[in-house]
C-alpha positions as CSV (number, residue, x, y, z in Angstrom):
1,X,-80.5,-44.6,-9.2
2,X,-83.4,-42.6,-10.3
3,X,-83.7,-44.9,-13.3
4,X,-84.3,-47.8,-10.9
5,X,-87.0,-45.8,-9.2
6,X,-88.7,-45.3,-12.6
7,X,-88.5,-49.0,-13.4
8,X,-89.9,-50.0,-10.0
9,X,-92.7,-47.5,-10.4
10,X,-93.6,-49.0,-13.8
11,X,-93.5,-52.5,-12.5
12,X,-95.8,-51.9,-9.5
13,X,-98.1,-49.8,-11.6
14,X,-97.6,-46.4,-10.1
15,X,-97.9,-44.6,-13.4
16,X,-98.2,-41.1,-12.0
17,X,-94.8,-41.6,-10.2
18,X,-93.3,-43.2,-13.4
19,X,-94.4,-40.2,-15.6
20,X,-93.0,-37.6,-13.1
21,X,-89.7,-39.4,-12.7
22,X,-89.4,-39.8,-16.5
23,X,-90.1,-36.1,-17.0
24,X,-87.5,-35.2,-14.5
25,X,-85.0,-37.5,-16.2
26,X,-85.7,-35.9,-19.6
27,X,-85.3,-32.4,-18.0
28,X,-82.0,-33.5,-16.4
29,X,-80.6,-34.8,-19.7
30,X,-81.6,-31.6,-21.5
31,X,-79.9,-29.4,-19.0
32,X,-76.8,-31.6,-19.0
33,X,-76.5,-31.4,-22.8
34,X,-77.0,-27.6,-22.7
35,X,-74.4,-27.1,-20.1
36,X,-71.9,-29.4,-21.9
37,X,-72.5,-27.4,-25.1
38,X,-71.8,-24.1,-23.2
39,X,-68.7,-25.5,-21.6
40,X,-67.4,-26.7,-25.0
41,X,-68.0,-23.3,-26.5
42,X,-66.2,-21.6,-23.6
43,X,-63.2,-23.9,-23.9
44,X,-63.0,-23.3,-27.6
45,X,-63.0,-19.5,-27.0
46,X,-60.2,-19.9,-24.4
47,X,-58.1,-22.0,-26.7
48,X,-58.6,-19.5,-29.5
49,X,-57.2,-16.7,-27.3
50,X,-54.1,-18.7,-26.2
51,X,-50.8,-17.8,-27.6
52,X,-49.4,-20.6,-29.8
53,X,-45.8,-19.3,-29.3
54,X,-43.9,-17.5,-26.6
55,X,-40.6,-15.7,-26.2
56,X,-38.4,-17.5,-23.8
57,X,-34.9,-16.7,-22.4
58,X,-32.9,-19.9,-23.3
59,X,-29.2,-20.1,-23.5
60,X,-28.8,-16.4,-22.7
61,X,-31.0,-15.1,-25.5
62,X,-34.6,-14.7,-26.2
63,X,-36.0,-17.3,-28.7
64,X,-39.5,-17.8,-30.0
65,X,-40.6,-21.3,-28.9
66,X,-43.8,-23.3,-29.1
67,X,-45.8,-22.3,-26.0
68,X,-46.6,-25.9,-25.2
69,X,-43.0,-27.0,-24.9
70,X,-41.1,-24.9,-22.3
71,X,-38.4,-26.7,-20.4
72,X,-37.1,-26.2,-16.9
73,X,-34.9,-23.2,-16.8
74,X,-36.7,-21.2,-19.5
75,X,-37.8,-17.7,-18.5
76,X,-41.0,-16.8,-20.3
77,X,-41.4,-13.1,-21.2
78,X,-44.9,-11.9,-20.5
79,X,-46.6,-8.5,-19.9
80,X,-49.9,-7.9,-18.2
81,X,-52.5,-5.9,-20.0
82,X,-55.2,-4.2,-18.0
83,X,-58.6,-5.0,-19.5
84,X,-61.7,-3.1,-18.3
85,X,-64.7,-5.3,-17.7
86,X,-67.8,-5.7,-15.6
87,X,-68.6,-8.1,-12.8
88,X,-71.9,-10.1,-12.5
89,X,-73.6,-7.4,-10.5
90,X,-72.8,-4.7,-13.0
91,X,-70.0,-2.9,-11.2
92,X,-66.9,-1.9,-13.2
93,X,-63.8,-3.9,-12.6
94,X,-60.4,-4.3,-14.2
95,X,-58.8,-7.6,-15.0
96,X,-55.2,-8.5,-15.8
97,X,-54.7,-10.5,-18.9
98,X,-51.3,-12.0,-19.6
99,X,-49.9,-11.3,-23.0
100,X,-47.0,-13.5,-24.2
101,X,-44.6,-11.5,-26.3
């Protein structure tokens, strides 16, 4: 919609408005690309930390299976690891991180 405002401003000759709108559009695109890059990096880091395999109780015994293919009835063996960390305001906190054995 803001693109339409830029086009209309250019057509009627309001060049000051056109320049401001175009600068805002360029700024918006730049921020969007930067946020997309950060999100992609965060997703890659999360995928790297995921366990590719898990131990599941299937047919009465634990088996190593692909973590992407559990079936109903599988019981996945996990343990929680307490990880120290810090919150945004700098106070210390602890987080539980699942570890798939």
